[in-house]
N, C-alpha and C positions, 0 to 999 in steps of 0.2 A: 174680839171675835170678827168684827168687820175686816180687820187687817188680815186675819188668817184666811177668811173667805176670799178676799181680793188676791192673795198670794196664790191660793189654789186655782182660782179662775185664770190667772195669768199663765200658770203652768200648763193648764189644759189647752189654752189657746195656742201656746208655743208648740206643744206636741202636735196639734192638728195642722199647724202651718208646716212643720217638718214633713209630715206624712203627705200633705198635698203637693209639696215641692218634689218629693221623691216620685210620686205618681206621674207628674207632668214630664219629668226627665225621662222616665222609662218609656212613655208613649212616644216622645219625639225620637227616641233612639231605636224604636221598634222597626226593623227593616221591612216588615210586612205592612206597616202603617196601621196595626191593630191597636185598639184602645184597651183600657182596663176592663171594659164591659160592653154589652151589646149596643149601648147607646152612644159610645164614644166614637169620634171620627178622627181620621189622620189629619194632621195639620197640612195646610197648603204650603208648597215649597217651589222655588224658582229653579231648582237644580234640574239638569237634563235627565230625561228618563233613561232607564237602564238599556244597554244594548240588547238587540233581539237574541233569543236563544237560537241554537243551531237549527231547530225545527219549529216553525211558527204555524199557527192554524190559518188555513186559507178558506175555511168554511166548514160546514157540517160534513164530517167524514172525509175531509181532504186535508192534505198538508203540502207545503212547498218548502224546498230546501234551498236557502240562499247560499252564495259563495261565502268563504271564510271571512272575507272582508266586509260582508254585509251588503255587497252590491248585487244587482240582479244578474242573472246569467247572460253571457255574451250573446248578442243577436246574430252572430255569424252563421248559426245553423238554422235560422228561421227566416221567414219572409217578412215583409213589412207589416203583415197583420198578426205576426206572432206565431203563425202556423209553420210547420216544417216545410222546407223548400221542396217543391214538387219534382219528382224524378221524371225525366223524359222517357216515354215509351218508344217514340220514333222521332228521329231528327235528321238534319241534313247529312247526306252521305250514306244513310241506311239503304239497304236493298233487301226486300223480303216480300212474301205474299201478303203480310199484314199491311205493308205500305200500299200494295196494289188495291187491297180492300179499302184502305183509307181514301185513295184517289177516286175509286168508284163511288164511294158514299159522298165525297165532296162534289163529284160531278152531278149526282142526283140533285143536290141542293144548289147547283149553279155556280159553285166556287172553283170548279176545275173543268177547263174547256177542251179536254183532249182525252184520248184513250189511256187507261191506266198502264203504267210501265213497270211498276214495282220499285222504281228508283226514287229516292227522296232527294230532290234537288231544289234549286232556287224557285222554280215554278210551284212546286208542292208547298214549300215554306210560305210563299206568298198567298196561296190559297188557304192554308191553315190560319194565317194571320187575319184574312178576311172573315173566316168563320168565327174566329175568336172575338173579333171586334163586334160582330153581330150578336154574339152571345154575352157580351159584356165581360169577357175574360181577358187576362193579361195577354197582349199580342206578342208572344215569344217566337212564333213560327215553328215551335216544336210541339209535339203531341204529348201532353201529360195525361194522368188518369182522368181528371175532370173534363178536359177537352174531348177525350175519347168517349167518355160516357155520354156527354151531350150529343156527340155526333151519332152514336148508336141509337140514342133516343129519338133523334130528329130525322133518321133515314131508315131505309129497309135493307135487308140482306141483299147484296148484289147478286144478280144472276150470273151464270157462267159467261154469257155473251157480254155482260157489262164489265166483268173482270178482264176478259180477253176477247175483245171485239176483233173481227177479221182484220180491220184496218181503220185508221182514222181517215186517211185519204181514200177517196173512191177510186177503184180500179178503172183504168180505161180499157178500150178494146185491145186484146193481146196482139202483139206483132205476129205477122204470119209465120215468122221463124220459130215462134214459141208453140205452135200448134201440134207438133209431133215430138215424141220422145220425152225424156226427162229434162226439164229446162228451168233454170232460174231466169225468169222473164222480168227484167228490170226497166221500168219506165221513168225517164226523166221528166216527162210531161206531168204525170200524176204523182210522182215521187213515191212509187210503190215497188215492192218486190212481190211477184207472184210465183210460188212454187207450183209448176204445172207438170202433169204427167198425161201424155197423149191428148192434149188440148183441154184437160180438166184442171181447174184451180183447186189444189189441195190445201194450201194455206197462203196467207198474204200478210204483209207487214209494211209499215212506213220505212222509208229510207232517206238518207241525206247524201249528197254528193260533194265532190271537190269544188274549190273556188275557181274563179277565172284563171288564177295563177297556177293552180294545180288541178286541172280538170280531170274528171273521170272519163276514161276512154270509152268510146261507143263502138259497137260492132258485135260480132259473134265470136265467142271464146269457149273455153272449157275449163273445168276445175282442174288445176294442175296438181295442187296438194292442199292438205288441210292441217290445221293445228288447233286443238281445243284451247291451249294456253300459248299465247305468243306475245312478245313485246317487240315493237318496231325497232329495228337496228339503226334507223335513221333518226327518228323522233323520240325514241325511248319511252313510248307510251304503250299501255296494254292494248292488245287486240284479241280479246277472247273469241273463240269460235270462228277463227279466220278460215276463209275458203278462198285461196288465191286463184285468180283467173287470168291476169294479165301482168306479168312481171311482179312488181311489188304491190299492185292493186288487188284488194280482196274485199269480199263481203265479210263484215265482222261487227261485233257488238261495240257500241260507243257509249260510255257513261256520260260523256260531254253532250252527246245528242239527247240522251235521256234527260239530262238536267236542263239544257238550254234550248232544246228544240232546234228550229231553223234559224236561230240567231247566230249560229256558227256554221262551219263547213269542215269537210275532211281535207286531207292532203291528196285526195284522188281516190280513196277507197269508197266503198258503198257502206255507209254507216247504218246500223239497225239499232233502235232504241229499246226494243222489247227483248230483254235477255232470255226470258223463258221460252218465247216462241222461236227465237233463233237457235236456242239449245236443242229444241225438238227438231228443227230443220237440219241442223248440223248432223244429227244422227241419221237422217234420211238420205242426204246428198252423198253421192259417191264420186270419187276421183274419176274424171272423164265426162261427167254430166255437163250438158251444154249451159252456157251463160249468154244471154242476149241483153245488151244494154242499148236502149233505143229512145227516141223521142216519141 
């Protein structure tokens, strides 16, 4: 009897061992790491974790999609902070009424020391950089959305006189030859042009003259002919709103004067840096009107 009981006990123990071995094998092979019951745990393993799925969770309600090779997106379309690169609203070479407003607002804050011209040149870029530095913004020299918003918040809407002041340079006493008739009265002393009718100043603007090697001629002349669009046949440079008064010398708009101011000189012409004001003057001046260039 004892022998029979011993045989039965050994058989039961063997069966239990087989069942336990089968359960461990299934748990280890379970790809989800799930055990046979609520209290079972997945075994620890040193094998690498599985590659991320095509869409991984980035937080509650958000997802982010990596590239197919699992690498983060290329930074070429973003700034150093990960934000999209800012688009320039105004930059070097632009010319518009918005640029004029930009210059007027910068002038209110002491960053622009001249009358607005509407042309975005090196002086304007330098003023923008100074403003950006004070605001703790990247000093790009161009106006993006953030720079423009900061400028609007820190300044007021420019008045008409701030946008288009009569002149940066103070007019001097008109030459006696300018006191009668319709005259472009141009002073080398004050570097101004005054459009006068019967002794009254109708409008005025800053001007620049030729260098010592190519001086602007002085004397009394008259407007021989006009050209709204003209390119110099000698220097191949644009001369918009040209009013010729002495051979090849003319009153005309100069983008170089607008950009560099008195750091440069003309080849003998009378340069104007305010395009809008010169455009209005061009429409008023007639062929035959007097031109006086004086000290």
